[in-house]
C-alpha positions in Angstrom: 41.9 101.6 128.8 42.6 105.4 129.8 41.7 108.0 127.6 43.3 110.9 126.8 41.7 114.2 126.6 43.7 115.9 123.5 43.7 120.1 123.4 41.5 119.6 120.4 39.2 118.0 122.9 39.3 120.6 125.7 38.8 123.5 123.1 35.8 121.5 121.8 34.3 121.4 125.8 34.7 125.1 126.0 33.4 125.9 122.9 30.1 124.2 123.5 29.6 125.1 127.3 30.4 129.2 126.2 27.6 128.2 124.1 25.6 126.6 126.1 26.1 129.6 129.3 25.2 132.7 127.0 24.7 135.5 128.7 24.0 133.4 132.1 26.1 133.8 135.1 25.0 129.4 136.6 25.1 126.9 134.2 23.9 123.2 134.7 22.8 120.8 131.8 24.6 118.1 129.6 26.6 118.3 126.8 26.8 115.1 124.5 28.8 114.7 121.8 30.5 112.6 119.9 34.8 113.4 118.9 36.9 111.6 117.0 35.0 108.4 117.3 34.5 109.0 121.5 30.4 109.6 122.2 31.5 112.2 125.5 29.5 113.9 128.0 30.0 116.7 130.4 27.3 117.1 133.2 28.2 119.9 135.0 27.0 123.4 137.9 29.2 125.6 137.8 29.2 129.6 139.0 30.1 131.8 135.9 32.2 134.9 136.6 32.3 137.7 134.2 34.6 140.8 132.7 34.3 143.5 130.6 36.7 143.7 128.4 37.6 146.8 125.7 37.6 146.5 122.2 38.1 148.9 118.9 34.1 148.1 118.0 32.5 147.9 121.8 32.7 146.1 125.1 31.6 143.0 125.6 31.1 140.7 129.0 33.5 138.0 128.1 33.6 134.7 130.8 36.7 135.5 133.0 36.5 131.7 134.8 34.1 129.2 135.9 33.7 128.0 139.4 32.4 123.9 139.2 29.8 123.1 142.1 29.5 119.5 140.4 30.6 117.4 137.2 31.7 114.6 135.0 32.9 113.8 131.7 32.3 110.7 130.8 33.3 108.9 127.0 32.5 105.4 125.3 32.2 104.1 122.4 30.7 101.0 121.1 32.7 98.9 123.6 31.3 100.6 126.5 32.3 103.7 128.8 36.1 104.1 129.9 38.1 106.1 132.3 39.3 109.9 130.7 41.7 112.2 132.2 39.8 114.9 131.6 40.8 117.5 134.0 38.2 120.5 134.8 41.3 123.0 135.5 42.5 122.3 131.8 39.1 123.3 130.7 39.2 126.3 132.8 42.5 127.2 130.8 40.7 126.5 127.5 38.0 129.0 127.5 
């Protein structure tokens, strides 16, 4: 069985990864969460590139790009682990 990663799941992973990175310039760790009855696990080491964005209320340092050094994305349910079509490039576009 191949699990198709939805746009909503990419947005969820991007949000969780953004929170985990915080103000850092490098992230290495694992995010584990459930999404629609599927257990998801992203293990990644990424270099974080930032840019400053101007807003009326002030400038903000935001993530401009992520360069993966290494990553894995796993999906499973009660029946065990199964393949998925996760793409780090798609995740980057969800940031």
